[in-house]
KEDRENTOR-253403 format. One record per residue: residue in three letters; x negated, y negated, z negated of N, C-alpha, C in turn. Coordinates in pm, whole numbers, plus 50000, padded with zeros to 5 digits. Atoms other than C-alpha are relative to their C-alpha. Example, Ala and Ser with C-alpha at 12.3 -4.5 7.8 and 13.67 -1.06 7.14 Angstrom:
! KEDRENTOR-253403
@aa:ala; nxx:49911; nyy:50119; nzz:50000; caxx:48770; cayy:50450; cazz:49220; cxx:49910; cyy:49880; czz:50000
@aa:ser; nxx:50082; nyy:50119; nzz:50006; caxx:48633; cayy:50106; cazz:49286; cxx:50077; cyy:49891; czz:49927
! end
This chain:
! KEDRENTOR-253403
@aa:unk; nxx:49954; nyy:49984; nzz:49863; caxx:05716; cayy:75855; cazz:61016; cxx:50149; cyy:49963; czz:50004
@aa:unk; nxx:49862; nyy:50050; nzz:49991; caxx:06034; cayy:75673; cazz:61114; cxx:50089; cyy:50101; czz:50074
@aa:unk; nxx:49904; nyy:49909; nzz:49937; caxx:06332; cayy:75895; cazz:61193; cxx:50082; cyy:49920; czz:50102
@aa:unk; nxx:49926; nyy:50068; nzz:49893; caxx:06496; cayy:75800; cazz:61524; cxx:50121; cyy:50085; czz:50038
@aa:unk; nxx:49875; nyy:49927; nzz:49983; caxx:06859; cayy:75892; cazz:61591; cxx:50072; cyy:49977; czz:50132
@aa:unk; nxx:49933; nyy:50029; nzz:49873; caxx:06948; cayy:75750; cazz:61934; cxx:49894; cyy:49972; czz:50108
@aa:unk; nxx:50093; nyy:50021; nzz:49890; caxx:06779; cayy:75739; cazz:62276; cxx:49970; cyy:49851; czz:50015
@aa:unk; nxx:50023; nyy:50145; nzz:49991; caxx:06826; cayy:75360; cazz:62285; cxx:49905; cyy:49952; czz:49890
@aa:unk; nxx:50091; nyy:50035; nzz:50109; caxx:06651; cayy:75335; cazz:61946; cxx:49857; cyy:50042; czz:50034
@aa:unk; nxx:50133; nyy:49951; nzz:49961; caxx:06360; cayy:75542; cazz:62081; cxx:49940; cyy:49906; czz:50104
@aa:unk; nxx:50050; nyy:50090; nzz:49895; caxx:06328; cayy:75321; cazz:62389; cxx:49962; cyy:49864; czz:49942
@aa:unk; nxx:50032; nyy:50127; nzz:50064; caxx:06338; cayy:75005; cazz:62176; cxx:49873; cyy:50013; czz:49918
@aa:unk; nxx:50119; nyy:49972; nzz:50081; caxx:06079; cayy:75155; cazz:61940; cxx:49875; cyy:50001; czz:50090
@aa:unk; nxx:50115; nyy:49992; nzz:49909; caxx:05847; cayy:75231; cazz:62235; cxx:49967; cyy:49865; czz:50061
@aa:unk; nxx:50023; nyy:50131; nzz:49941; caxx:05893; cayy:74886; cazz:62386; cxx:49947; cyy:49898; czz:49900
@aa:unk; nxx:50040; nyy:50096; nzz:50103; caxx:05835; cayy:74705; cazz:62055; cxx:49858; cyy:50024; czz:49947
@aa:unk; nxx:50129; nyy:49965; nzz:50059; caxx:05511; cayy:74883; cazz:61965; cxx:49891; cyy:50008; czz:50107
@aa:unk; nxx:50112; nyy:49991; nzz:49906; caxx:05170; cayy:74851; cazz:62132; cxx:49958; cyy:50146; czz:50021
@aa:unk; nxx:50035; nyy:49858; nzz:49994; caxx:05085; cayy:75212; cazz:62049; cxx:50096; cyy:50075; czz:49910
@aa:unk; nxx:49899; nyy:49925; nzz:50076; caxx:05345; cayy:75465; cazz:61939; cxx:49987; cyy:50149; czz:50025
@aa:unk; nxx:50001; nyy:49855; nzz:49991; caxx:05355; cayy:75835; cazz:61869; cxx:50140; cyy:50051; czz:49970
@aa:unk; nxx:49871; nyy:49936; nzz:50024; caxx:05674; cayy:76039; cazz:61899; cxx:49977; cyy:50147; czz:49972
@aa:unk; nxx:50008; nyy:49859; nzz:50037; caxx:05711; cayy:76377; cazz:61733; cxx:50139; cyy:50061; czz:50015
@aa:unk; nxx:49873; nyy:49931; nzz:49974; caxx:05987; cayy:76606; cazz:61861; cxx:49996; cyy:50137; czz:49932
@aa:unk; nxx:49992; nyy:49872; nzz:50068; caxx:06100; cayy:76904; cazz:61655; cxx:50145; cyy:50048; czz:49993
@aa:unk; nxx:49866; nyy:49950; nzz:50033; caxx:06395; cayy:77123; cazz:61564; cxx:49998; cyy:50043; czz:49854
@aa:unk; nxx:49991; nyy:49966; nzz:50142; caxx:06520; cayy:77214; cazz:61219; cxx:49955; cyy:50142; czz:49969
@aa:unk; nxx:50033; nyy:49860; nzz:50027; caxx:06456; cayy:77588; cazz:61257; cxx:49862; cyy:50040; czz:50051
@aa:unk; nxx:50134; nyy:49973; nzz:49948; caxx:06100; cayy:77558; cazz:61391; cxx:49899; cyy:49996; czz:49885
@aa:unk; nxx:50097; nyy:49992; nzz:50109; caxx:05850; cayy:77678; cazz:61132; cxx:49871; cyy:49925; czz:50029
@aa:unk; nxx:50122; nyy:50071; nzz:49961; caxx:05552; cayy:77541; cazz:61323; cxx:50022; cyy:49849; czz:49988
@aa:unk; nxx:49968; nyy:50143; nzz:50008; caxx:05725; cayy:77202; cazz:61341; cxx:49989; cyy:49948; czz:49857
@aa:unk; nxx:50003; nyy:50046; nzz:50139; caxx:05766; cayy:77179; cazz:60964; cxx:49859; cyy:50007; czz:49943
@aa:unk; nxx:50138; nyy:49992; nzz:50045; caxx:05404; cayy:77283; cazz:60913; cxx:49915; cyy:49888; czz:50060
@aa:unk; nxx:50079; nyy:50100; nzz:49930; caxx:05268; cayy:77036; cazz:61168; cxx:50029; cyy:49857; czz:49955
@aa:unk; nxx:49960; nyy:50136; nzz:50035; caxx:05462; cayy:76728; cazz:61054; cxx:49913; cyy:49937; czz:49891
@aa:unk; nxx:50084; nyy:50065; nzz:50102; caxx:05271; cayy:76666; cazz:60727; cxx:49855; cyy:49982; czz:50045
@aa:unk; nxx:50137; nyy:50014; nzz:49948; caxx:04939; cayy:76725; cazz:60907; cxx:49990; cyy:49876; czz:50089
@aa:unk; nxx:49998; nyy:50119; nzz:49915; caxx:05033; cayy:76461; cazz:61163; cxx:50004; cyy:49874; czz:49916
@aa:unk; nxx:49986; nyy:50118; nzz:50086; caxx:05136; cayy:76217; cazz:60891; cxx:49868; cyy:49966; czz:49932
@aa:unk; nxx:50131; nyy:50023; nzz:50064; caxx:04800; cayy:76261; cazz:60715; cxx:49901; cyy:49946; czz:50103
@aa:unk; nxx:50091; nyy:50046; nzz:49895; caxx:04607; cayy:76220; cazz:61042; cxx:50028; cyy:49854; czz:50036
@aa:unk; nxx:49963; nyy:50136; nzz:49959; caxx:04799; cayy:75902; cazz:61127; cxx:49962; cyy:49894; czz:49896
@aa:unk; nxx:50048; nyy:50096; nzz:50101; caxx:04682; cayy:75741; cazz:60801; cxx:49870; cyy:49934; czz:50045
@aa:unk; nxx:50126; nyy:50054; nzz:49947; caxx:04351; cayy:75689; cazz:60986; cxx:50022; cyy:49903; czz:50116
@aa:unk; nxx:49969; nyy:50083; nzz:49883; caxx:04527; cayy:75498; cazz:61266; cxx:50114; cyy:49905; czz:49965
@aa:unk; nxx:49898; nyy:50087; nzz:50055; caxx:04709; cayy:75212; cazz:61102; cxx:50074; cyy:49917; czz:50105
@aa:unk; nxx:49933; nyy:50079; nzz:49897; caxx:04798; cayy:75044; cazz:61431; cxx:50092; cyy:50086; czz:50088
@aa:unk; nxx:49908; nyy:49913; nzz:49927; caxx:04992; cayy:75345; cazz:61562; cxx:50129; cyy:50013; czz:49920
@aa:unk; nxx:49869; nyy:49978; nzz:50062; caxx:05363; cayy:75344; cazz:61483; cxx:50046; cyy:50140; czz:50038
@aa:unk; nxx:49958; nyy:49863; nzz:49971; caxx:05519; cayy:75688; cazz:61460; cxx:50148; cyy:50020; czz:49976
@aa:unk; nxx:49858; nyy:49970; nzz:50010; caxx:05868; cayy:75819; cazz:61513; cxx:50024; cyy:50149; czz:50011
@aa:unk; nxx:49963; nyy:49859; nzz:50001; caxx:06029; cayy:76157; cazz:61452; cxx:50139; cyy:50017; czz:50061
@aa:unk; nxx:49873; nyy:49974; nzz:49934; caxx:06305; cayy:76291; cazz:61677; cxx:50035; cyy:50147; czz:49981
@aa:unk; nxx:49950; nyy:49863; nzz:50013; caxx:06505; cayy:76600; cazz:61586; cxx:50088; cyy:50030; czz:50121
@aa:unk; nxx:49924; nyy:49960; nzz:49881; caxx:06627; cayy:76768; cazz:61902; cxx:50137; cyy:50055; czz:49960
@aa:unk; nxx:49870; nyy:49951; nzz:50049; caxx:06902; cayy:76931; cazz:61693; cxx:50099; cyy:49885; czz:49983
@aa:unk; nxx:49913; nyy:50115; nzz:50026; caxx:07040; cayy:76589; cazz:61602; cxx:50018; cyy:49911; czz:50122
@aa:unk; nxx:49995; nyy:50084; nzz:49881; caxx:06969; cayy:76423; cazz:61938; cxx:49956; cyy:50080; czz:50123
@aa:unk; nxx:50039; nyy:49913; nzz:49888; caxx:06971; cayy:76683; cazz:62218; cxx:49972; cyy:49925; czz:50130
@aa:unk; nxx:50023; nyy:50075; nzz:49876; caxx:06980; cayy:76416; cazz:62491; cxx:49856; cyy:49948; czz:50009
@aa:unk; nxx:50139; nyy:50047; nzz:49999; caxx:06629; cayy:76307; cazz:62389; cxx:49909; cyy:50099; czz:50072
@aa:unk; nxx:50085; nyy:49901; nzz:49934; caxx:06485; cayy:76634; cazz:62520; cxx:50000; cyy:49981; czz:50151
@aa:unk; nxx:49998; nyy:50023; nzz:49856; caxx:06603; cayy:76563; cazz:62874; cxx:49943; cyy:49864; czz:50035
@aa:unk; nxx:50050; nyy:50135; nzz:49974; caxx:06522; cayy:76192; cazz:62852; cxx:49847; cyy:49994; czz:50004
@aa:unk; nxx:50146; nyy:50002; nzz:50011; caxx:06159; cayy:76265; cazz:62759; cxx:49936; cyy:50131; czz:50049
@aa:unk; nxx:50050; nyy:49873; nzz:49942; caxx:06121; cayy:76605; cazz:62937; cxx:49932; cyy:50087; czz:49894
@aa:unk; nxx:50050; nyy:49914; nzz:50108; caxx:06070; cayy:76797; cazz:62612; cxx:50068; cyy:50136; czz:50016
@aa:unk; nxx:49945; nyy:49867; nzz:49973; caxx:06112; cayy:77166; cazz:62691; cxx:49964; cyy:50101; czz:49892
@aa:unk; nxx:50039; nyy:49913; nzz:50111; caxx:05949; cayy:77317; cazz:62383; cxx:49964; cyy:49912; czz:49881
@aa:unk; nxx:50039; nyy:50074; nzz:50120; caxx:05879; cayy:77212; cazz:62026; cxx:49895; cyy:50079; czz:49925
@aa:unk; nxx:50010; nyy:50145; nzz:50015; caxx:05681; cayy:77082; cazz:61859; cxx:49939; cyy:49936; czz:50124
@aa:unk; nxx:50060; nyy:50081; nzz:49894; caxx:05595; cayy:76811; cazz:62111; cxx:49959; cyy:49866; czz:49941
@aa:unk; nxx:50054; nyy:50129; nzz:50043; caxx:05378; cayy:76507; cazz:62042; cxx:49972; cyy:49918; czz:50125
@aa:unk; nxx:50023; nyy:50092; nzz:49888; caxx:05380; cayy:76212; cazz:62282; cxx:49938; cyy:49873; czz:49944
@aa:unk; nxx:50061; nyy:50127; nzz:50036; caxx:05151; cayy:75910; cazz:62256; cxx:50025; cyy:49902; czz:50112
@aa:unk; nxx:49969; nyy:50105; nzz:49903; caxx:05255; cayy:75589; cazz:62429; cxx:49913; cyy:49878; czz:49971
@aa:unk; nxx:50073; nyy:50126; nzz:50010; caxx:05043; cayy:75281; cazz:62497; cxx:50075; cyy:49900; czz:50086
@aa:unk; nxx:49920; nyy:50103; nzz:49934; caxx:05243; cayy:74971; cazz:62587; cxx:50116; cyy:50061; czz:50079
@aa:unk; nxx:49881; nyy:49940; nzz:49942; caxx:05545; cayy:75190; cazz:62662; cxx:49975; cyy:50110; czz:50103
@aa:unk; nxx:50033; nyy:49897; nzz:49901; caxx:05360; cayy:75432; cazz:62893; cxx:49942; cyy:50122; czz:49930
@aa:unk; nxx:50050; nyy:49876; nzz:50059; caxx:05303; cayy:75796; cazz:62801; cxx:49857; cyy:50025; czz:50048
@aa:unk; nxx:50140; nyy:49974; nzz:49966; caxx:04929; cayy:75872; cazz:62786; cxx:49952; cyy:50136; czz:49949
@aa:unk; nxx:50037; nyy:49870; nzz:50054; caxx:04911; cayy:76194; cazz:62582; cxx:50127; cyy:50080; czz:49977
@aa:unk; nxx:49890; nyy:49907; nzz:50026; caxx:05142; cayy:76496; cazz:62571; cxx:49939; cyy:50133; czz:49955
@aa:unk; nxx:50041; nyy:49869; nzz:50053; caxx:05076; cayy:76801; cazz:62355; cxx:50126; cyy:50071; czz:49954
@aa:unk; nxx:49878; nyy:49927; nzz:50036; caxx:05333; cayy:77073; cazz:62304; cxx:49968; cyy:50145; czz:49963
@aa:unk; nxx:49996; nyy:49862; nzz:50044; caxx:05396; cayy:77413; cazz:62151; cxx:49885; cyy:50036; czz:49908
@aa:unk; nxx:50116; nyy:49966; nzz:50083; caxx:05053; cayy:77527; cazz:62031; cxx:49906; cyy:49880; czz:50000
@aa:unk; nxx:50072; nyy:50127; nzz:50005; caxx:04896; cayy:77200; cazz:61922; cxx:49879; cyy:50012; czz:49909
@aa:unk; nxx:50123; nyy:50005; nzz:50078; caxx:04535; cayy:77182; cazz:61811; cxx:49986; cyy:49860; czz:49944
@aa:unk; nxx:50013; nyy:50131; nzz:50062; caxx:04504; cayy:76900; cazz:61562; cxx:49869; cyy:49932; czz:50040
@aa:unk; nxx:50129; nyy:50058; nzz:49962; caxx:04137; cayy:76852; cazz:61655; cxx:50006; cyy:49939; czz:50140
@aa:unk; nxx:49989; nyy:50050; nzz:49862; caxx:04211; cayy:76815; cazz:62028; cxx:50094; cyy:49880; czz:50006
@aa:unk; nxx:49906; nyy:50112; nzz:50003; caxx:04511; cayy:76593; cazz:61960; cxx:49933; cyy:49874; czz:49944
@aa:unk; nxx:50064; nyy:50117; nzz:50061; caxx:04307; cayy:76366; cazz:61734; cxx:49893; cyy:49942; czz:50092
@aa:unk; nxx:50100; nyy:50051; nzz:49904; caxx:04026; cayy:76342; cazz:61993; cxx:50066; cyy:49913; czz:50105
@aa:unk; nxx:49929; nyy:50076; nzz:49897; caxx:04276; cayy:76225; cazz:62253; cxx:50053; cyy:49868; czz:49944
@aa:unk; nxx:49947; nyy:50121; nzz:50063; caxx:04440; cayy:75978; cazz:62016; cxx:49886; cyy:49901; czz:49972
@aa:unk; nxx:50114; nyy:50085; nzz:50031; caxx:04101; cayy:75844; cazz:61905; cxx:49949; cyy:49929; czz:50125
@aa:unk; nxx:50047; nyy:50059; nzz:49874; caxx:03999; cayy:75786; cazz:62268; cxx:50085; cyy:49878; czz:50039
@aa:unk; nxx:49912; nyy:50111; nzz:49963; caxx:04303; cayy:75568; cazz:62342; cxx:49999; cyy:49890; czz:49893
@aa:unk; nxx:50003; nyy:50098; nzz:50110; caxx:04289; cayy:75399; cazz:62001; cxx:49877; cyy:49911; czz:50014
@aa:unk; nxx:50125; nyy:50076; nzz:49983; caxx:03926; cayy:75297; cazz:62058; cxx:50007; cyy:49910; czz:50122
@aa:unk; nxx:49990; nyy:50081; nzz:49877; caxx:03997; cayy:75176; cazz:62412; cxx:50091; cyy:49880; czz:49981
@aa:unk; nxx:49898; nyy:50104; nzz:50012; caxx:04299; cayy:74974; cazz:62311; cxx:49970; cyy:49899; czz:49891
@aa:unk; nxx:50016; nyy:50089; nzz:50116; caxx:04196; cayy:74830; cazz:61976; cxx:49855; cyy:49957; czz:49973
@aa:unk; nxx:50137; nyy:50045; nzz:50028; caxx:03821; cayy:74774; cazz:62011; cxx:49959; cyy:49888; czz:50093
! end
C-alpha cells in the first residue's frame, strides 16, 4: 500500500488509476493498525486495484478534503469517483463483497 503525503498526491493517484482504494488512519488507532494488514492481504486478490494509505496525523487536511470524520476509513474509487465508503467498524466480509461487485463490473 503506497503511503501518500499530500492532498495533491492523493488527487493525482486517484486520477491516474482506474480503480483505487484509500485507507485513512491515525497513528494511535489500534483498530487501524489491526485492519491494515488484513486489507493488504485482501487486496492481493484484486491486482488491478491500486491502494494508498493516508495518515491523518501526518496530513490533517486530507480528512476535510475527503470528509473523513472517523478512522479507520476505507474509500474505493472507480475512475476518480467514490463508489464505496466504510468507516469505523468495518466488516471485512461486507467490504470485500462491495469491492468484488465493482471489480467484476469494471474488469469483466
